[in-house]
DRENDO-1510 file (C-alpha; in Angstrom, 1 decimal, always signed):
<recs>
REC; n; res; u; v; w
REC; 1; MET; +27.2; -14.4; +0.0 .
REC; 2; PHE; +24.0; -15.7; -1.6 .
REC; 3; GLY; +22.8; -15.6; -5.2 .
REC; 4; ARG; +20.2; -13.2; -6.6 .
REC; 5; TRP; +18.0; -13.7; -9.7 .
REC; 6; VAL; +19.0; -10.3; -11.2 .
REC; 7; GLU; +22.7; -10.9; -10.9 .
REC; 8; PRO; +23.5; -12.3; -14.4 .
REC; 9; LEU; +21.1; -9.8; -15.9 .
REC; 10; TRP; +22.8; -6.8; -14.1 .
REC; 11; LYS; +26.2; -8.1; -15.0 .
REC; 12; ARG; +25.4; -7.7; -18.7 .
REC; 13; LYS; +23.6; -4.4; -18.3 .
REC; 14; PHE; +26.3; -2.8; -16.1 .
REC; 15; ALA; +28.8; -3.3; -18.9 .
REC; 16; ALA; +26.9; -0.9; -21.1 .
REC; 17; PRO; +28.3; +2.7; -21.3 .
REC; 18; TYR; +25.4; +4.2; -19.3 .
REC; 19; VAL; +24.7; +5.4; -15.8 .
REC; 20; GLN; +23.1; +2.6; -13.8 .
REC; 21; ILE; +20.5; +3.6; -11.2 .
REC; 22; VAL; +19.4; +1.0; -8.7 .
REC; 23; PHE; +16.3; +1.6; -6.5 .
REC; 24; GLY; +14.8; -0.6; -3.8 .
REC; 25; ALA; +13.7; -0.5; -0.1 .
REC; 26; ARG; +16.2; -0.6; +2.6 .
REC; 27; GLN; +17.6; -4.1; +3.5 .
REC; 28; THR; +16.7; -5.7; +0.1 .
REC; 29; GLY; +20.4; -6.3; -0.5 .
REC; 30; LYS; +21.3; -3.5; -2.9 .
REC; 31; SER; +24.7; -2.6; -1.4 .
REC; 32; THR; +25.7; -6.2; -1.0 .
REC; 33; LEU; +24.9; -7.0; -4.6 .
REC; 34; LEU; +26.7; -3.9; -5.9 .
REC; 35; ARG; +29.8; -4.9; -3.9 .
REC; 36; LYS; +29.7; -8.3; -5.5 .
REC; 37; LEU; +29.2; -6.8; -9.0 .
REC; 38; ALA; +31.7; -3.9; -8.5 .
REC; 39; PRO; +34.4; -5.4; -6.2 .
REC; 40; SER; +37.1; -3.0; -7.4 .
REC; 41; ALA; +35.2; +0.3; -7.4 .
REC; 42; ALA; +37.6; +3.3; -7.6 .
REC; 43; VAL; +35.3; +5.5; -5.6 .
REC; 44; TRP; +32.5; +4.3; -3.1 .
REC; 45; LEU; +30.4; +7.0; -1.5 .
REC; 46; ASP; +27.9; +6.1; +1.2 .
REC; 47; PHE; +25.4; +9.0; +1.8 .
REC; 48; SER; +23.8; +7.1; +4.7 .
REC; 49; ARG; +26.8; +8.3; +6.7 .
REC; 50; PRO; +25.9; +11.7; +8.1 .
REC; 51; ALA; +29.5; +13.2; +7.8 .
REC; 52; GLU; +29.8; +12.0; +4.2 .
REC; 53; ARG; +26.3; +13.2; +3.3 .
REC; 54; ALA; +27.0; +16.7; +4.8 .
REC; 55; GLU; +30.3; +17.0; +3.0 .
REC; 56; TYR; +28.8; +16.4; -0.4 .
REC; 57; LEU; +25.7; +18.5; +0.2 .
REC; 58; ARG; +28.1; +21.4; +0.8 .
REC; 59; ASN; +30.2; +20.7; -2.2 .
REC; 60; PRO; +28.7; +18.2; -4.8 .
REC; 61; ASP; +31.5; +19.3; -7.2 .
REC; 62; GLN; +33.9; +17.3; -5.0 .
REC; 63; LEU; +32.8; +14.2; -6.9 .
REC; 64; ILE; +33.9; +15.8; -10.2 .
REC; 65; GLN; +37.3; +16.6; -8.7 .
REC; 66; GLN; +37.7; +13.0; -7.4 .
REC; 67; CYS; +36.8; +11.4; -10.7 .
REC; 68; ARG; +39.0; +13.6; -12.8 .
REC; 69; ALA; +41.9; +12.9; -10.4 .
REC; 70; LEU; +41.7; +9.1; -11.2 .
REC; 71; ARG; +44.3; +7.8; -13.6 .
REC; 72; LYS; +43.1; +7.2; -17.1 .
REC; 73; SER; +43.1; +3.6; -18.3 .
REC; 74; ARG; +41.6; +1.4; -20.9 .
REC; 75; LYS; +39.1; -0.1; -18.4 .
REC; 76; PRO; +36.5; +2.4; -17.1 .
REC; 77; ALA; +36.8; +3.4; -13.4 .
REC; 78; THR; +33.7; +2.3; -11.4 .
REC; 79; ILE; +32.1; +5.0; -9.2 .
REC; 80; VAL; +29.4; +3.8; -6.7 .
REC; 81; VAL; +27.2; +6.3; -4.8 .
REC; 82; ASP; +25.0; +4.5; -2.2 .
REC; 83; GLU; +21.8; +6.3; -0.9 .
REC; 84; ALA; +22.3; +8.8; -3.7 .
REC; 85; GLN; +18.9; +10.4; -3.1 .
REC; 86; ASN; +20.2; +12.0; +0.1 .
REC; 87; VAL; +22.3; +14.4; -2.0 .
REC; 88; PRO; +20.2; +15.2; -5.1 .
REC; 89; PRO; +22.8; +17.6; -6.7 .
REC; 90; ILE; +25.1; +14.5; -7.1 .
REC; 91; PHE; +23.0; +13.5; -10.1 .
REC; 92; ASP; +24.0; +16.8; -11.8 .
REC; 93; ALA; +27.6; +16.1; -11.1 .
REC; 94; VAL; +27.3; +12.6; -12.6 .
REC; 95; GLN; +25.7; +14.0; -15.7 .
REC; 96; HIS; +28.5; +16.5; -16.1 .
REC; 97; LEU; +31.1; +13.8; -15.9 .
REC; 98; TYR; +29.2; +11.4; -18.1 .
REC; 99; ASP; +28.6; +14.0; -20.8 .
REC; 100; SER; +32.3; +15.0; -20.8 .
REC; 101; ASP; +33.5; +11.4; -21.3 .
REC; 102; LYS; +31.1; +8.5; -21.6 .
REC; 103; ARG; +33.8; +5.8; -21.5 .
REC; 104; ARG; +36.2; +7.0; -18.8 .
REC; 105; TRP; +33.9; +6.1; -15.8 .
REC; 106; ARG; +31.0; +3.7; -15.0 .
REC; 107; PHE; +28.5; +5.2; -12.5 .
REC; 108; LEU; +26.3; +3.0; -10.2 .
REC; 109; LEU; +23.9; +5.1; -8.2 .
REC; 110; CYS; +21.8; +3.4; -5.5 .
REC; 111; GLY; +18.8; +4.7; -3.6 .
REC; 112; SER; +16.1; +3.6; -1.1 .
REC; 113; SER; +13.6; +6.4; -1.7 .
REC; 114; ALA; +12.4; +8.4; -4.7 .
REC; 115; ARG; +10.5; +10.9; -2.6 .
REC; 116; LYS; +13.2; +13.5; -2.2 .
REC; 117; LEU; +14.2; +13.1; -5.9 .
REC; 118; ARG; +10.6; +13.6; -7.0 .
REC; 119; VAL; +9.9; +16.5; -4.7 .
REC; 120; THR; +13.1; +18.4; -5.6 .
REC; 121; GLY; +12.9; +17.6; -9.3 .
REC; 122; ALA; +16.3; +15.9; -9.2 .
REC; 123; ASN; +18.0; +15.0; -12.5 .
REC; 124; LEU; +17.5; +11.3; -13.1 .
REC; 125; LEU; +19.7; +11.5; -16.3 .
REC; 126; PRO; +17.1; +10.7; -19.0 .
REC; 127; GLY; +18.6; +9.2; -22.1 .
REC; 128; ARG; +21.8; +8.5; -20.1 .
REC; 129; SER; +20.7; +5.9; -17.6 .
REC; 130; PHE; +19.4; +2.4; -17.1 .
REC; 131; LEU; +16.9; +2.0; -14.2 .
REC; 132; HIS; +16.9; -1.1; -12.1 .
REC; 133; ARG; +15.0; -2.2; -9.0 .
REC; 134; LEU; +15.7; -4.8; -6.3 .
REC; 135; TYR; +13.0; -6.4; -4.2 .
REC; 136; PRO; +12.8; -8.8; -1.3 .
REC; 137; LEU; +13.6; -12.4; -2.1 .
REC; 138; LEU; +11.8; -14.4; -4.7 .
REC; 139; LEU; +10.7; -17.9; -4.2 .
REC; 140; LEU; +13.4; -19.0; -6.6 .
REC; 141; GLU; +16.0; -17.2; -4.5 .
REC; 142; ARG; +14.9; -18.8; -1.2 .
REC; 143; PRO; +13.7; -22.3; -2.2 .
REC; 144; PRO; +11.1; -24.3; -0.3 .
REC; 145; VAL; +11.8; -27.2; +2.1 .
REC; 146; ARG; +10.8; -30.1; +0.0 .
REC; 147; THR; +9.2; -33.0; +1.8 .
REC; 148; GLY; +8.4; -35.2; -1.2 .
REC; 149; LYS; +8.8; -35.5; -4.9 .
REC; 150; VAL; +6.6; -33.2; -7.0 .
REC; 151; GLY; +8.1; -33.7; -10.5 .
REC; 152; THR; +9.9; -31.3; -12.8 .
REC; 153; ALA; +6.9; -30.5; -15.1 .
REC; 154; ALA; +4.8; -28.6; -12.5 .
REC; 155; PRO; +3.1; -25.7; -14.2 .
REC; 156; SER; +3.3; -22.1; -13.1 .
REC; 157; PRO; +1.1; -19.1; -13.9 .
REC; 158; LEU; +4.2; -16.8; -14.2 .
REC; 159; PRO; +7.4; -18.8; -14.7 .
REC; 160; LEU; +10.6; -16.9; -14.1 .
REC; 161; ALA; +13.6; -18.4; -15.9 .
REC; 162; LEU; +17.2; -17.7; -14.8 .
REC; 163; ARG; +19.0; -15.6; -17.4 .
REC; 164; GLY; +22.5; -16.9; -16.9 .
REC; 165; SER; +24.4; -18.5; -14.0 .
REC; 166; VAL; +24.7; -17.5; -10.4 .
REC; 167; ASP; +28.0; -18.3; -8.7 .
REC; 168; GLU; +26.7; -18.4; -5.1 .
REC; 169; PRO; +24.1; -20.7; -3.6 .
REC; 170; TRP; +20.5; -19.5; -3.1 .
REC; 171; PHE; +19.3; -18.4; +0.4 .
REC; 172; PRO; +18.6; -21.1; +2.9 .
REC; 173; ALA; +15.3; -23.0; +2.3 .
REC; 174; ALA; +12.3; -22.1; +4.4 .
REC; 175; GLU; +8.9; -23.4; +5.3 .
REC; 176; LEU; +5.8; -21.5; +4.3 .
REC; 177; LEU; +4.9; -20.5; +7.9 .
REC; 178; ASP; +8.3; -19.0; +8.3 .
REC; 179; ARG; +7.8; -16.9; +5.2 .
REC; 180; LEU; +4.4; -15.7; +6.3 .
REC; 181; THR; +5.6; -14.7; +9.7 .
REC; 182; PHE; +9.0; -13.0; +8.9 .
REC; 183; GLY; +8.8; -12.3; +5.2 .
REC; 184; GLU; +11.6; -12.3; +2.6 .
REC; 185; LEU; +14.0; -9.5; +3.5 .
REC; 186; PRO; +17.5; -11.0; +3.0 .
REC; 187; GLY; +18.9; -9.7; +6.3 .
REC; 188; VAL; +16.0; -11.1; +8.2 .
REC; 189; THR; +15.9; -14.5; +6.5 .
REC; 190; THR; +19.6; -15.1; +7.3 .
REC; 191; ALA; +19.4; -13.9; +10.9 .
REC; 192; ALA; +18.9; -16.2; +13.8 .
REC; 193; ARG; +15.3; -17.0; +14.3 .
REC; 194; ALA; +15.3; -15.5; +17.8 .
REC; 195; HIS; +16.4; -12.1; +16.4 .
REC; 196; ARG; +14.0; -11.8; +13.4 .
REC; 197; ALA; +11.1; -10.2; +15.2 .
REC; 198; GLU; +13.3; -7.6; +16.8 .
REC; 199; LEU; +14.9; -6.8; +13.4 .
REC; 200; LEU; +11.5; -6.3; +11.8 .
REC; 201; ARG; +10.2; -4.1; +14.5 .
REC; 202; ALA; +13.4; -2.0; +14.3 .
REC; 203; TYR; +13.0; -1.8; +10.5 .
REC; 204; THR; +9.4; -0.4; +10.7 .
REC; 205; LEU; +10.1; +2.0; +13.6 .
REC; 206; VAL; +13.7; +3.1; +13.6 .
REC; 207; TYR; +14.3; +3.1; +9.8 .
REC; 208; LEU; +11.0; +4.8; +8.9 .
REC; 209; GLU; +11.2; +7.4; +11.6 .
REC; 210; GLU; +14.8; +8.2; +10.8 .
REC; 211; GLU; +14.1; +8.6; +7.1 .
REC; 212; LEU; +10.9; +10.6; +7.5 .
REC; 213; ARG; +12.1; +12.9; +10.2 .
REC; 214; ARG; +15.5; +13.6; +8.6 .
REC; 215; ASP; +14.0; +14.7; +5.3 .
REC; 216; ALA; +11.0; +16.4; +7.0 .
REC; 217; LEU; +8.6; +14.3; +4.9 .
REC; 218; VAL; +6.1; +13.9; +7.7 .
REC; 219; LYS; +5.3; +16.7; +10.2 .
REC; 220; ASN; +3.1; +14.7; +12.5 .
REC; 221; TRP; +4.9; +11.5; +13.4 .
REC; 222; PRO; +2.3; +10.1; +15.8 .
REC; 223; ALA; -0.4; +10.5; +13.1 .
REC; 224; PHE; +1.8; +8.8; +10.6 .
REC; 225; ALA; +2.4; +5.9; +13.0 .
REC; 226; ARG; -1.3; +5.5; +13.5 .
REC; 227; PHE; -1.8; +5.5; +9.7 .
REC; 228; LEU; +1.0; +3.0; +9.2 .
REC; 229; GLN; -0.6; +0.5; +11.7 .
REC; 230; MET; -4.0; +0.9; +10.1 .
REC; 231; ALA; -2.6; +0.6; +6.5 .
REC; 232; ALA; -0.7; -2.5; +7.4 .
REC; 233; ALA; -3.7; -4.1; +9.2 .
REC; 234; GLU; -5.9; -3.5; +6.1 .
REC; 235; ALA; -3.2; -4.5; +3.5 .
REC; 236; GLY; -4.5; -6.7; +0.8 .
REC; 237; GLN; -8.0; -5.1; +1.0 .
REC; 238; MET; -9.5; -2.4; -1.0 .
REC; 239; ILE; -8.3; +1.0; +0.3 .
REC; 240; ASN; -10.9; +2.7; +2.4 .
REC; 241; TYR; -9.4; +6.2; +2.7 .
REC; 242; ALA; -12.2; +7.5; +4.9 .
REC; 243; ARG; -11.8; +4.7; +7.5 .
REC; 244; VAL; -8.0; +5.1; +7.6 .
REC; 245; SER; -8.4; +8.9; +7.8 .
REC; 246; ARG; -10.6; +8.6; +10.9 .
REC; 247; ALA; -8.4; +6.1; +12.6 .
REC; 248; ALA; -5.2; +8.1; +12.0 .
REC; 249; GLY; -6.9; +11.5; +12.8 .
REC; 250; VAL; -5.7; +13.2; +9.6 .
REC; 251; SER; -7.4; +14.5; +6.5 .
REC; 252; LEU; -8.1; +12.5; +3.4 .
REC; 253; PRO; -5.5; +14.3; +1.3 .
REC; 254; THR; -2.9; +13.6; +4.0 .
REC; 255; VAL; -3.8; +9.9; +4.0 .
REC; 256; LYS; -3.4; +9.7; +0.3 .
REC; 257; SER; +0.0; +11.4; +0.5 .
REC; 258; TYR; +1.0; +8.9; +3.2 .
REC; 259; TYR; +0.2; +6.0; +0.9 .
REC; 260; GLN; +2.2; +7.7; -1.9 .
REC; 261; LEU; +5.1; +8.1; +0.6 .
REC; 262; LEU; +5.2; +4.4; +1.2 .
REC; 263; GLU; +5.3; +3.8; -2.5 .
REC; 264; ASP; +8.1; +6.4; -2.9 .
REC; 265; MET; +10.1; +4.5; -0.3 .
REC; 266; PHE; +9.5; +1.2; -2.2 .
REC; 267; LEU; +7.7; -0.2; +0.8 .
REC; 268; GLY; +4.3; -0.8; -0.9 .
REC; 269; PHE; +2.4; -1.0; -4.2 .
REC; 270; ARG; -1.2; -0.8; -5.5 .
REC; 271; VAL; -3.1; -3.4; -7.4 .
REC; 272; ALA; -5.8; -2.0; -9.6 .
REC; 273; ALA; -9.2; -3.6; -10.3 .
REC; 274; LEU; -9.4; -5.2; -13.8 .
REC; 275; SER; -11.3; -2.9; -16.2 .
REC; 276; GLY; -13.0; -3.7; -19.4 .
REC; 277; SER; -14.7; -6.8; -17.9 .
REC; 278; PRO; -18.1; -7.9; -19.4 .
REC; 279; ARG; -19.4; -8.1; -15.8 .
REC; 280; LYS; -21.5; -5.3; -14.5 .
REC; 281; SER; -21.4; -3.8; -11.0 .
REC; 282; LEU; -17.6; -4.1; -10.6 .
REC; 283; LEU; -15.8; -2.5; -7.7 .
REC; 284; SER; -12.8; -0.4; -8.9 .
REC; 285; THR; -11.1; +0.7; -5.8 .
REC; 286; GLU; -7.4; -0.1; -5.7 .
REC; 287; ARG; -5.8; -2.5; -3.1 .
REC; 288; PHE; -2.6; -1.7; -1.3 .
REC; 289; TYR; +0.1; -4.2; -0.4 .
REC; 290; PHE; +3.3; -3.9; +1.5 .
REC; 291; VAL; +6.3; -5.2; -0.4 .
REC; 292; ASP; +7.0; -7.8; +2.3 .
REC; 293; VAL; +4.7; -9.6; +4.6 .
REC; 294; GLY; +7.2; -9.5; +7.5 .
REC; 295; VAL; +7.3; -5.7; +7.3 .
REC; 296; ARG; +3.6; -5.7; +7.0 .
REC; 297; ASN; +3.2; -7.8; +10.1 .
REC; 298; ALA; +5.6; -5.7; +12.1 .
REC; 299; ALA; +3.9; -2.4; +11.0 .
REC; 300; ALA; +0.5; -3.9; +11.9 .
REC; 301; GLU; +1.9; -4.6; +15.4 .
REC; 302; LEU; +1.0; -8.3; +15.1 .
REC; 303; PRO; +2.8; -10.9; +17.2 .
REC; 304; LEU; +5.8; -12.0; +15.1 .
REC; 305; GLU; +5.4; -15.7; +15.8 .
REC; 306; ALA; +4.1; -18.7; +13.8 .
REC; 307; ALA; +1.3; -19.3; +16.2 .
REC; 308; ALA; -0.2; -15.9; +15.5 .
REC; 309; VAL; -0.1; -16.5; +11.7 .
REC; 310; ARG; -1.5; -20.0; +12.1 .
REC; 311; ALA; -4.5; -18.6; +13.8 .
REC; 312; ASN; -5.6; -16.8; +10.6 .
REC; 313; PRO; -3.2; -17.7; +7.8 .
REC; 314; GLY; -5.5; -17.1; +4.8 .
REC; 315; PRO; -5.2; -13.4; +4.3 .
REC; 316; ILE; -1.4; -13.4; +4.9 .
REC; 317; PHE; -1.0; -16.3; +2.5 .
REC; 318; GLU; -3.0; -14.4; -0.1 .
REC; 319; GLN; -0.7; -11.3; +0.3 .
REC; 320; TRP; +2.4; -13.4; +0.1 .
REC; 321; VAL; +1.3; -14.9; -3.2 .
REC; 322; GLY; +0.3; -11.5; -4.6 .
REC; 323; ILE; +3.7; -10.0; -3.6 .
REC; 324; GLU; +5.5; -12.9; -5.3 .
REC; 325; LEU; +3.6; -12.4; -8.5 .
REC; 326; TRP; +4.1; -8.6; -8.4 .
REC; 327; LYS; +7.9; -9.0; -7.9 .
REC; 328; ARG; +8.1; -11.3; -10.8 .
REC; 329; LEU; +6.2; -8.9; -13.1 .
REC; 330; GLN; +8.5; -6.1; -12.1 .
REC; 331; TYR; +11.6; -8.1; -12.9 .
REC; 332; LEU; +10.2; -9.3; -16.2 .
REC; 333; GLY; +9.4; -5.7; -17.1 .
REC; 334; ASN; +6.0; -6.3; -18.8 .
REC; 335; GLY; +2.5; -7.2; -17.6 .
REC; 336; ARG; +0.3; -6.0; -14.8 .
REC; 337; LEU; -1.3; -7.5; -11.7 .
REC; 338; HIS; -5.1; -6.9; -11.2 .
REC; 339; TYR; -7.9; -8.3; -9.1 .
REC; 340; LEU; -11.7; -8.5; -9.7 .
REC; 341; ARG; -14.6; -8.1; -7.4 .
REC; 342; THR; -18.2; -7.5; -7.9 .
REC; 343; LYS; -20.7; -5.8; -5.6 .
REC; 344; ALA; -22.4; -9.1; -5.2 .
REC; 345; GLY; -19.2; -10.5; -3.7 .
REC; 346; ALA; -17.8; -12.6; -6.6 .
REC; 347; GLU; -14.0; -12.3; -6.5 .
REC; 348; VAL; -10.9; -13.3; -8.3 .
REC; 349; ASP; -7.9; -12.7; -6.0 .
REC; 350; PHE; -5.3; -11.9; -8.8 .
REC; 351; ILE; -5.3; -11.6; -12.5 .
REC; 352; ILE; -2.1; -11.5; -14.5 .
REC; 353; ALA; -2.5; -9.4; -17.6 .
REC; 354; ARG; +0.4; -10.1; -19.9 .
REC; 355; GLY; +0.9; -10.3; -23.6 .
REC; 356; GLY; -2.8; -9.7; -24.3 .
REC; 357; ARG; -3.8; -12.7; -22.1 .
REC; 358; PHE; -5.4; -13.0; -18.7 .
REC; 359; THR; -4.4; -15.6; -16.1 .
REC; 360; PRO; -6.8; -15.7; -13.1 .
REC; 361; ILE; -5.6; -16.9; -9.8 .
REC; 362; GLU; -7.4; -17.9; -6.6 .
REC; 363; VAL; -5.5; -18.3; -3.3 .
REC; 364; LYS; -6.8; -20.8; -0.8 .
REC; 365; TRP; -5.4; -22.0; +2.5 .
REC; 366; THR; -6.3; -25.6; +2.0 .
REC; 367; GLU; -4.5; -28.9; +1.4 .
REC; 368; ARG; -7.5; -30.4; -0.4 .
REC; 369; PRO; -8.7; -28.0; -3.0 .
REC; 370; THR; -11.9; -28.8; -5.0 .
REC; 371; LEU; -13.6; -27.3; -8.0 .
REC; 372; ALA; -15.8; -25.4; -5.6 .
REC; 373; ASP; -12.7; -23.3; -4.6 .
REC; 374; ALA; -12.4; -22.3; -8.3 .
REC; 375; ARG; -16.0; -21.4; -9.0 .
REC; 376; HIS; -15.1; -17.7; -9.6 .
REC; 377; LEU; -12.2; -18.8; -11.9 .
REC; 378; VAL; -14.5; -20.9; -13.9 .
REC; 379; THR; -16.9; -18.0; -14.3 .
REC; 380; PHE; -14.0; -15.6; -15.3 .
REC; 381; LEU; -12.7; -18.1; -17.9 .
REC; 382; ARG; -16.2; -18.5; -19.3 .
REC; 383; GLU; -16.6; -14.8; -19.7 .
REC; 384; HIS; -13.1; -14.3; -21.3 .
REC; 385; PRO; -12.8; -17.3; -23.6 .
REC; 386; LYS; -10.4; -15.6; -26.0 .
REC; 387; ARG; -8.0; -14.0; -23.5 .
REC; 388; ALA; -8.1; -16.4; -20.6 .
REC; 389; ARG; -7.4; -20.0; -21.3 .
REC; 390; HIS; -6.3; -21.4; -17.9 .
REC; 391; GLY; -6.7; -20.6; -14.2 .
REC; 392; TYR; -4.9; -21.6; -11.0 .
REC; 393; VAL; -5.8; -22.2; -7.4 .
REC; 394; VAL; -2.6; -21.6; -5.4 .
REC; 395; CYS; -2.9; -23.6; -2.1 .
REC; 396; CYS; -1.1; -26.0; +0.2 .
REC; 397; CYS; -1.7; -29.2; -1.6 .
REC; 398; ALA; +1.2; -31.7; -1.9 .
REC; 399; ALA; +1.3; -31.8; -5.7 .
REC; 400; PRO; -0.4; -30.1; -8.7 .
REC; 401; LEU; -4.0; -31.3; -9.3 .
REC; 402; ALA; -6.2; -30.9; -12.4 .
REC; 403; LEU; -9.5; -29.7; -11.0 .
REC; 404; SER; -10.8; -29.4; -14.5 .
REC; 405; GLU; -9.4; -29.0; -18.0 .
REC; 406; GLN; -9.0; -25.3; -17.5 .
REC; 407; VAL; -8.2; -25.1; -13.8 .
REC; 408; THR; -5.1; -26.4; -12.0 .
REC; 409; ALA; -4.6; -26.5; -8.2 .
REC; 410; LEU; -1.0; -25.5; -7.6 .
REC; 411; PRO; +1.1; -26.0; -4.5 .
REC; 412; TRP; +2.6; -22.7; -3.3 .
REC; 413; PHE; +6.2; -24.1; -3.8 .
REC; 414; CYS; +5.4; -24.6; -7.5 .
REC; 415; LEU; +4.4; -21.0; -8.0 .
</recs>
């Protein structure tokens, strides 16, 4: 077992008399974490199993009968339903039980896709539930391999403090190239290095095809496979629906529905352009990112080896930084991630908008950053003097460097 940042937070929230709903992509560690937090569950249903899924689809009331048959006690009985989205009527059964006795049971519902729930209009128990999400590993959860002393006062554009204690150790430390090649899925990071590429390819092919075909979410699998490869290859760039449409051989509305499908399965997210900037001629198209660079690399059909990443590391490094910032913002529950680019080519890779403040960030694959690498940051800070006080260049330098009074070059492991 390894520790997760959300563990102490979820321990406290799970004690509240509400239904707990946990969403996240497959293999992010949801079931493992729930088993740790609910080791003595009275009922554990796993709707990824075909027989169990079919049984409860035929008779979702069976859960009501099971729960009412449990002996009453002072301590609530914990009921866990894994992959709950595969049996949407189970949410109605949970609501019936919860409304009849809020303190007799504790329900933990877990899912890896919101698509079926959204399409079927499933009951997500408004006013009765807490919603949680689990993502691939944070930098804090999988520490860097330190080769020297950096100091304890290194700044961060988005610090993420631990809210409580974690009993187990963090995941094994890793070098940057390893992260950029294989990503941060827990099961992949703990597998033997020789098996990681095969695991990621199976994830993007077997898992996606199984999910999409089982629920009839995609009628033309070859077209979706072409879309997936194109979307992955262009991840981190502004979405060009027309180009992806031509490459996949499907209509524009279909391409847009495919992007939405990836978001519904928690495999990707969009980063919007910053609006309200004093600059003119801004580009406003959204960018799309996969939630993990390893999954992105496999979906793009890139060679899953460090040599391939080393040949052009800059774009993947930029995506890794953006994904790390986005995950932190999701866990913190406030703030948004943006980017800025003008038609003239001026660009700020990421802008954290939080608490009425902007924090601009450039990502550079360099060990020797200079103020020239921060020229767009300097311009942005000058144009937003009241809302943006400091900018960062995230790079591969050995220690934090003050490039100016307002710009700090930050090693990736200090992020």
